[in-house]
C-alpha positions in Angstrom: 0.0 0.0 0.0 1.3 3.4 -0.9 0.0 6.9 -0.3 1.1 9.6 -2.6 0.5 13.2 -1.4 0.6 16.2 -3.7 -0.5 19.7 -4.0 1.8 21.5 -1.6 3.5 24.7 -2.6 4.3 28.3 -1.7 1.3 30.6 -1.3 0.7 34.0 0.2 -1.3 34.7 3.3 -5.0 34.3 2.7 -4.6 32.2 -0.4 -5.8 28.6 -0.9 -4.4 25.2 -1.6 -5.8 21.8 -2.3 -3.9 18.8 -1.2 -4.6 15.4 -2.7 -3.6 11.9 -1.5 -3.8 9.0 -3.9 -3.8 5.5 -2.4 -2.6 2.6 -4.4 -2.2 -1.1 -3.6 -5.6 -1.1 -1.8 -8.8 -2.4 -3.3 -12.0 -0.3 -3.4 -13.7 -2.3 -0.6 -10.6 -2.1 1.6 -10.1 1.6 1.0 -13.7 2.4 1.7 -13.5 1.1 5.3 -10.4 3.0 6.2 -10.5 6.3 8.1 -8.4 8.8 6.1 -6.6 11.8 7.5 -4.3 14.6 7.0 -1.6 15.5 9.6 1.0 18.2 9.6 4.4 18.9 11.1 5.9 22.3 11.4 9.6 22.7 11.9 10.6 21.9 15.5 7.0 20.8 16.4 5.3 17.6 16.8 3.0 16.1 14.1 -0.6 17.1 14.7 -4.0 16.2 13.3 -5.4 18.5 10.6 -8.5 16.5 9.6 -9.9 13.0 9.4 -12.8 11.5 7.5 -14.3 8.2 8.3 -15.7 5.6 6.0 -19.2 7.0 6.4 -18.0 10.6 5.9 -17.8 11.8 9.5 -15.2 14.6 9.8 -13.0 15.8 12.5 -10.7 18.9 12.4 -7.9 20.2 14.5 -8.9 23.2 16.7 -6.8 25.5 14.7 -8.7 24.9 11.5 -11.7 27.0 12.6 -13.7 26.3 9.4 -10.9 27.1 7.0 -10.3 23.6 5.7 -12.5 20.9 4.3 -11.6 17.2 3.9 -13.3 15.0 1.3 -12.8 11.5 0.0 -13.5 9.7 -3.3 -13.7 6.0 -2.6 -13.9 5.0 -6.3 -10.7 7.0 -7.0 -9.1 6.1 -3.7 -8.3 9.7 -3.0 -8.6 12.0 0.0 -8.4 15.7 -0.6 -7.8 18.6 1.8 -9.1 22.0 0.7 -7.3 24.8 2.7 -8.6 28.4 2.5 -7.5 31.5 4.3 -4.0 30.2 4.8 -1.8 31.7 7.5 2.0 31.5 8.1 1.3 29.1 11.0 -0.1 26.6 8.5 3.4 26.2 7.1 4.7 22.6 7.4 4.9 19.2 5.9 1.4 17.7 5.4 1.0 13.9 5.5 -1.9 11.7 4.6 -2.7 8.6 6.7 -4.9 5.6 6.3 -6.0 3.8 9.5 -8.2 0.9 10.5 -8.5 -0.6 13.9 -6.4 -3.7 14.3 -4.5 -3.0 11.1 -1.2 -1.2 10.5 -1.4 2.5 9.7 -0.2 3.7 6.4 1.5 7.1 5.9 2.3 9.0 2.8 5.4 11.1 2.2 4.9 14.7 3.2 4.0 17.5 0.8 5.4 20.9 1.9 3.1 23.9 2.4 4.7 27.2 2.8 2.6 30.3 3.6 4.5 33.5 3.1 3.5 36.8 4.7 
């Protein structure tokens, strides 16, 4: 199983980005039961939850999101996207996608770097 994250880049304060994570090596039925999530790690800080979405579409966001981000998933395409609006310098960091299911190993993608410049 591989998770390929993309969409990071350099943006200005207040701009938007859309991150995408493509999962390969996992069948549709298997992917559809996994909880998918985005996490981030800023320089010198611990990795933290950004957003998760369950197999039935339930969403959870980090407290810092405050309505600025939206996570979606497309089971048929085996992708999970993170739409980020009103970006701030504090949103700078490496963003990682994750697939998790109770009793199974977690899968992590490589990070995609988001840099928000003021």
